[in-house]
C-alpha positions as semicolon CSV with decimal commas, in nm:
position;residue;x (nm);y (nm);z (nm)
1;X;6,446;11,750;12,963
2;X;6,205;11,565;12,736
3;X;6,185;11,185;12,733
4;X;6,091;10,937;12,462
5;X;6,111;10,561;12,420
6;X;6,216;10,374;12,110
7;X;6,039;10,038;12,103
8;X;6,207;9,783;11,877
9;X;5,909;9,572;11,767
10;X;6,083;9,326;11,535
11;X;6,383;9,317;11,305
12;X;6,236;9,587;11,078
13;X;5,978;9,796;11,263
14;X;6,000;10,025;11,561
15;X;5,783;10,284;11,733
16;X;5,891;10,602;11,906
17;X;5,653;10,698;12,184
18;X;5,612;11,007;12,401
19;X;5,723;11,250;12,130
20;X;5,565;11,593;12,113
21;X;5,337;11,653;11,818
22;X;5,573;11,912;11,665
23;X;5,860;11,660;11,668
24;X;5,643;11,387;11,515
25;X;5,531;11,627;11,239
26;X;5,892;11,728;11,174
27;X;6,001;11,363;11,142
28;X;5,700;11,273;10,932
29;X;5,778;11,558;10,695
30;X;6,149;11,471;10,675
31;X;6,079;11,105;10,591
32;X;5,801;11,164;10,336
33;X;5,879;11,116;9,969
34;X;5,666;11,206;9,670
35;X;5,576;10,909;9,455
36;X;5,666;10,981;9,090
37;X;5,352;11,023;8,882
38;X;5,125;11,024;9,188
39;X;4,975;11,360;9,095
40;X;4,798;11,185;8,807
41;X;4,631;10,930;9,037
42;X;4,258;10,979;9,106
43;X;4,314;10,967;9,484
44;X;4,550;11,267;9,461
45;X;4,331;11,457;9,216
46;X;4,030;11,411;9,444
47;X;4,230;11,523;9,748
48;X;4,216;11,190;9,930
49;X;4,595;11,136;9,923
50;X;4,889;11,376;9,906
51;X;5,087;11,149;9,672
52;X;5,361;11,081;9,925
53;X;5,495;10,771;10,095
54;X;5,570;10,837;10,461
55;X;5,833;10,634;10,645
56;X;5,762;10,798;10,981
57;X;5,396;10,818;11,080
58;X;5,239;11,079;11,306
59;X;5,177;10,790;11,546
60;X;5,554;10,735;11,570
61;X;5,584;10,415;11,364
62;X;5,899;10,389;11,155
63;X;6,174;10,151;11,048
64;X;6,485;10,048;11,241
65;X;6,713;10,131;10,947
66;X;6,610;10,499;10,978
67;X;6,717;10,528;11,343
68;X;7,070;10,654;11,257
69;X;6,902;10,956;11,096
70;X;6,623;10,993;11,353
71;X;6,830;10,979;11,675
72;X;7,039;11,293;11,596
73;X;6,715;11,485;11,536
74;X;6,579;11,367;11,870
75;X;6,907;11,470;12,037
76;X;6,888;11,816;11,882
77;X;6,529;11,847;12,006
78;X;6,653;11,776;12,361
79;X;6,510;11,428;12,409
80;X;6,652;11,174;12,652
81;X;6,604;10,843;12,471
82;X;6,521;10,511;12,633
83;X;6,538;10,184;12,440
84;X;6,271;9,915;12,483
85;X;6,371;9,604;12,288
86;X;6,058;9,394;12,236
87;X;6,203;9,171;11,967
88;X;6,158;8,801;12,032
89;X;6,483;8,617;11,992
90;X;6,362;8,267;11,924
91;X;6,696;8,096;11,945
92;X;7,060;8,175;11,951
93;X;7,304;7,936;11,793
94;X;7,663;7,889;11,886
95;X;7,870;7,727;11,616
96;X;8,230;7,623;11,650
97;X;8,450;7,807;11,400
98;X;8,584;7,612;11,103
99;X;8,941;7,576;10,991
100;X;9,093;7,486;10,656
101;X;9,108;7,120;10,765
102;X;8,756;7,092;10,914
103;X;8,650;6,853;10,635
104;X;8,979;6,676;10,566
105;X;8,827;6,350;10,693
106;X;8,601;6,353;10,383
107;X;8,738;6,289;10,036
108;X;8,614;6,416;9,704
109;X;8,384;6,158;9,537
110;X;8,455;5,957;9,224
111;X;8,414;6,158;8,908
112;X;8,542;6,478;9,067
113;X;8,867;6,618;8,918
114;X;9,049;6,559;9,249
115;X;8,863;6,242;9,350
116;X;8,999;6,066;9,657
117;X;9,178;6,371;9,796
118;X;9,065;6,525;10,125
119;X;8,837;6,829;10,111
120;X;9,039;7,132;10,222
121;X;8,891;7,477;10,248
122;X;9,074;7,786;10,130
123;X;9,155;8,066;10,375
124;X;8,899;8,307;10,223
125;X;8,629;8,037;10,238
126;X;8,702;7,972;10,606
127;X;8,682;8,345;10,679
128;X;8,345;8,382;10,499
129;X;8,193;8,072;10,661
130;X;8,306;8,179;11,007
131;X;8,149;8,523;10,955
132;X;7,819;8,351;10,877
133;X;7,853;8,119;11,175
134;X;7,930;8,415;11,404
135;X;7,633;8,620;11,285
136;X;7,360;8,419;11,116
137;X;7,192;8,746;11,004
138;X;7,498;8,878;10,820
139;X;7,508;8,949;10,451
140;X;7,817;8,891;10,240
141;X;7,892;8,956;9,878
142;X;8,117;8,680;9,746
143;X;8,266;8,707;9,399
144;X;8,233;8,465;9,111
145;X;8,492;8,190;9,146
146;X;8,507;8,237;9,524
147;X;8,426;7,870;9,587
148;X;8,067;7,899;9,705
149;X;7,946;7,585;9,537
150;X;8,063;7,257;9,396
151;X;7,988;7,111;9,054
152;X;7,644;6,964;8,990
153;X;7,770;6,608;8,993
154;X;7,921;6,627;9,343
155;X;7,709;6,497;9,627
156;X;7,768;6,640;9,972
157;X;7,606;6,499;10,284
158;X;7,574;6,727;10,584
159;X;7,547;6,550;10,915
160;X;7,385;6,729;11,209
161;X;7,397;6,622;11,569
162;X;7,037;6,537;11,661
163;X;7,090;6,685;12,007
164;X;7,212;7,022;11,882
165;X;6,995;7,333;11,914
166;X;7,022;7,396;11,540
167;X;6,898;7,045;11,451
168;X;6,607;7,074;11,698
169;X;6,524;7,417;11,552
170;X;6,514;7,278;11,196
171;X;6,291;6,991;11,309
172;X;6,049;7,228;11,486
173;X;6,029;7,448;11,173
174;X;5,961;7,143;10,956
175;X;5,692;7,016;11,196
176;X;5,527;7,359;11,208
177;X;5,525;7,380;10,827
178;X;5,373;7,033;10,780
179;X;5,151;7,034;11,090
């Protein structure tokens, strides 16, 4: 049995070590793409570059999003794969889920079409917000008219608990940016 290690370096990059040269060449070839019009570039004409972009290097560097295609190839080559996660998780945040009445203690300001009424979230808004709160790295596509924003003349104040991890994280980012 052959062994290799996938090192997750950050949220985008990874490196696969202990692969045989033939496997690395096979992966490098599979994940190389010819750049349109590259053959007209001086570097290609002079033989300094093959005109391809390679997303798996001979050294084993690649991208995490390619792993679903790479792992089956490693399996078929007979590799036993070990995972080495070297990503630095700076902070994890735990947010309480929202409900439709989470902001009912706040009323819409003067000048708003429903001024004076409590702010109530719709079911689909609660679902989307809670997905974001559950996974701060998630990506959602929300349609026009979904209720993502309020009109330009509405002022919303967001209060954060100064003792919360999230507040402390925002302060440390701000201090690092200005310091």
